[in-house]
Phi, psi and omega in degrees: 000135180293139179234146179300137177257129187243115180270126179257118184243124177187169167294156191265302192296322181278343184237018184296328178292321178295318180298319181295318179295321179293320178300316181296316180297316182296321178292322183298327181269005173091012177263169180254111177282148178235111179231134184294327184286347179261009178078018181281346178257122182278120180257149174232182185262355189277337185224163175302151185300321184297330181298328181288330175295316180298319181292325182296330180301326180295339180266002182253158181262330184226142176235125175253119179249130180240123181249122177247206184273357182256141178289322179093192183285131179294132174294153186285341190236003175204191186280347185277164171275169178297319179299318179295321178291328176298317178295318179298321178297316180297320179295316180299324182275356179072031180284158173287118188243140171235123188242125182236140180232135177306140187302320180296320177294317180297319181293324182280347184301318180296323176296321178299315182300322182281340187235006187297333179265003180279126182297131179089356179290131180226116179299148181260335187272348181231157179269356181206127182298344180293340174299314179289325176300323179289323176299323176301317179299318183294316180295335182274354181296143181294325179274148181289124175230085184303138178248121185251120176287152178215156176244320180236158176304328179298331177297320179291315181300316181297317180296314181295320180300316180292318181296315183289327174296320178295321178298318180294320179296320178293327176297317179297318179294319182294326177295317178295318180294327180296320177297320178295319180295321178299318179296316179296320179296320178296318179295319179296321179295318179296318180296320179295321179295317179296321178297317178296322180296315179298315179299316181297314181294324178295316180292330186262006185300327182295344182267006177085210186271358186297322180300316179295318179299319180296319179295315179297323180298322183294342180248023182300130182297340180297329182298311181293321181295316181289322177300318178292320184294322183265355179070033183286142176264359183246168179289134180259130176206136174206155182242353179204176183297320183298318180292323177296319179298320178295321178297313179299318180299321179293340178263009178083018181250130183255139180296129180260101181264013181254309187270355181289175177219183180287345184268337183210165179232135182248146169233126185259140172253093188295330184287317183262355173074033175227169179223159176244127182248131181237134178294131183287345184287351179284348177254145177273189183294342178260015179064027175261146180294132185227264190293155175266116176233000000 
């Protein structure tokens, strides 16, 4: 059975205990955690190691990003860290993201905003001001990406447990609503058909009963019965004996003009050894489809 894959993105040495606790929690609820230090990311020799982390995110369903006081390893091609680029990749791919920031870092962020242009200002909770610069980018994103402060790994676990339970509950509700919507769509379709029928009959009244006869003919019970008997996957329709005979012939059934009687008509399938019998009373004296039986 397919299970959600959860990518854990963070700096390693300062947050390895948090990563270990999250891995254990994710396994306990039956999901698959993805951590680079556990060999969950497949590396090859053709590209830099960090590129494989970015690619692995595309194979995951959920990305958990944890931001602490360390900037982390510098990415090889821009100003961001590898962890920051992992988050950017997840946002670009539209993944379900959960973002957590150490409480001390989160608390100092407001101080940073008020003093970042002040000469000599040096943040105390982070080792590099670019951590706060990246938080500014996240808060400025047009789509909502809630940032949850945490102090202990249990804070993250508790938050994720509630969030994922809520997602599952909404999934159950959406399934129920989908059934209701399907029913409403069917009712709307039926109502539209009846409205068209009334309009059509009103417009065609001057032509007598032929319009009504044509409508009744299109729902003749013989069509469904014959379709079931021959195992046809297509819509069955005929208006006279000749058209029915052609239909039977296309299904490998030959008209039996020897064993039939005035009460029924047979078509034999010589290869499979069965026959289809049709009551002759459904045709009038001119061999046209008529009465409903």
